[in-house]
C-alpha positions as CSV (number, residue, x, y, z in Angstrom):
1,M,0.0,0.0,0.0
2,T,1.4,3.4,-1.0
3,T,1.0,6.2,1.5
4,S,0.9,9.8,0.3
5,V,0.6,13.2,1.9
6,V,-0.6,16.2,0.0
7,V,0.4,19.7,1.1
8,E,-0.8,22.9,-0.5
9,L,1.1,26.1,0.0
10,S,1.1,29.6,-1.4
11,L,4.0,30.4,-3.8
12,P,7.2,31.3,-2.0
13,D,8.1,35.0,-1.9
14,R,10.1,36.2,-4.9
15,G,13.0,36.9,-2.5
16,L,13.5,33.2,-2.0
17,H,14.1,32.5,-5.7
18,P,17.8,31.7,-6.4
19,N,18.1,34.6,-8.9
20,A,16.7,37.2,-6.4
21,R,19.1,39.7,-5.0
22,V,17.9,40.5,-1.5
23,H,19.6,41.5,1.7
24,W,20.6,38.4,3.7
25,R,18.5,39.4,6.7
26,K,15.4,39.8,4.7
27,K,16.1,36.4,3.0
28,A,16.6,34.8,6.3
29,T,13.2,36.0,7.6
30,L,11.5,34.9,4.4
31,T,13.2,31.5,4.6
32,K,12.2,31.0,8.3
33,N,8.6,32.0,7.6
34,Y,8.1,29.8,4.5
35,R,9.9,26.8,6.2
36,F,7.5,27.2,9.2
37,S,4.4,27.3,7.0
38,A,5.5,24.2,5.1
39,C,6.1,22.4,8.4
40,V,2.7,23.4,9.8
41,M,0.8,22.5,6.7
42,A,2.6,19.1,6.5
43,N,1.7,18.4,10.1
44,V,-1.9,19.1,9.4
45,A,-1.9,16.9,6.3
46,K,-0.1,13.8,7.7
47,P,-1.8,11.1,9.8
48,L,-1.6,11.4,13.5
49,R,1.2,9.5,15.2
50,M,2.9,8.8,11.8
51,R,6.4,7.4,12.0
52,P,8.9,9.1,9.7
53,W,9.4,7.3,6.4
54,K,12.8,6.1,5.4
55,A,12.5,7.7,2.0
56,A,9.9,9.5,-0.1
57,T,9.3,10.9,-3.6
58,V,8.2,14.5,-3.9
59,L,6.2,16.0,-6.7
60,F,5.7,19.8,-7.0
61,Q,2.8,21.1,-9.1
62,F,3.0,24.8,-9.5
63,T,0.0,27.0,-10.5
64,F,0.6,30.6,-11.5
65,R,-1.8,33.5,-12.3
66,D,-0.6,33.7,-16.0
67,K,0.9,31.6,-18.8
68,R,4.5,33.0,-18.5
69,R,7.2,30.4,-18.9
70,H,9.1,29.3,-15.8
71,D,12.5,27.6,-15.4
72,R,11.7,24.2,-13.8
73,D,15.0,23.7,-12.1
74,G,14.7,27.3,-10.7
75,L,11.3,26.4,-9.3
76,L,12.7,23.4,-7.5
77,A,15.5,25.6,-6.0
78,W,12.8,28.1,-5.1
79,M,11.2,25.5,-2.9
80,K,14.3,24.8,-0.7
81,S,12.9,26.3,2.4
82,G,9.6,24.4,1.8
83,I,11.5,21.1,1.4
84,D,13.3,21.8,4.7
85,G,9.9,22.5,6.3
86,L,8.6,19.1,5.1
87,A,11.6,17.4,6.7
88,D,11.0,19.4,9.9
89,S,7.5,18.0,10.1
90,G,8.8,14.5,10.5
91,L,7.6,13.1,7.1
92,V,11.1,11.6,6.6
93,K,14.1,11.3,8.9
94,N,16.3,13.5,6.7
95,D,15.5,15.6,3.6
96,A,18.5,13.9,1.9
97,D,16.0,10.9,1.6
98,F,13.7,12.8,-0.8
99,T,13.7,11.9,-4.5
100,F,12.3,14.7,-6.6
101,L,10.1,14.0,-9.6
102,P,10.1,16.5,-12.5
103,V,8.3,19.7,-11.6
104,E,4.9,20.1,-13.2
105,I,3.4,23.4,-14.2
106,M,-0.4,23.4,-14.1
107,P,-2.8,25.6,-16.1
108,P,-3.1,29.2,-14.9
109,N,-5.5,30.0,-12.0
110,K,-6.0,33.6,-11.1
111,L,-7.7,32.7,-7.9
112,W,-5.2,30.4,-6.4
113,P,-1.6,30.6,-7.5
114,G,0.3,28.2,-5.4
115,V,2.1,24.9,-5.2
116,R,0.7,21.4,-4.4
117,I,3.3,19.1,-3.0
118,T,2.6,15.3,-3.1
119,V,5.0,13.3,-0.9
120,T,4.8,9.5,-1.4
121,E,6.5,7.0,0.8
122,T,9.1,4.8,-1.0
123,T,10.6,1.6,0.1
């Protein structure tokens, strides 16, 4: 039986993108806040008293307001603090045990731009 947890988050702040040029203090605050949000939302989504998985695959599905093109590897790097938040929640013992599937970009949605993260246990 395959076990999955789905976490929905808002898009990270632009200051967290690897190409952004922001002051280190501002970036540290943005990182801390997004990491905490990802941890809280993962804790809400996972079953109670769940033991950490040994390994997991992670799928990111991004939804933006418009049809502009996005660099998929940049999007994965943009989620670094979110990935750390997932690990903080206890889904896996260490975020080094995540395997990342190719990033998906969903059709535009002006009402809910965000990212859906599906974490699936692997053996």
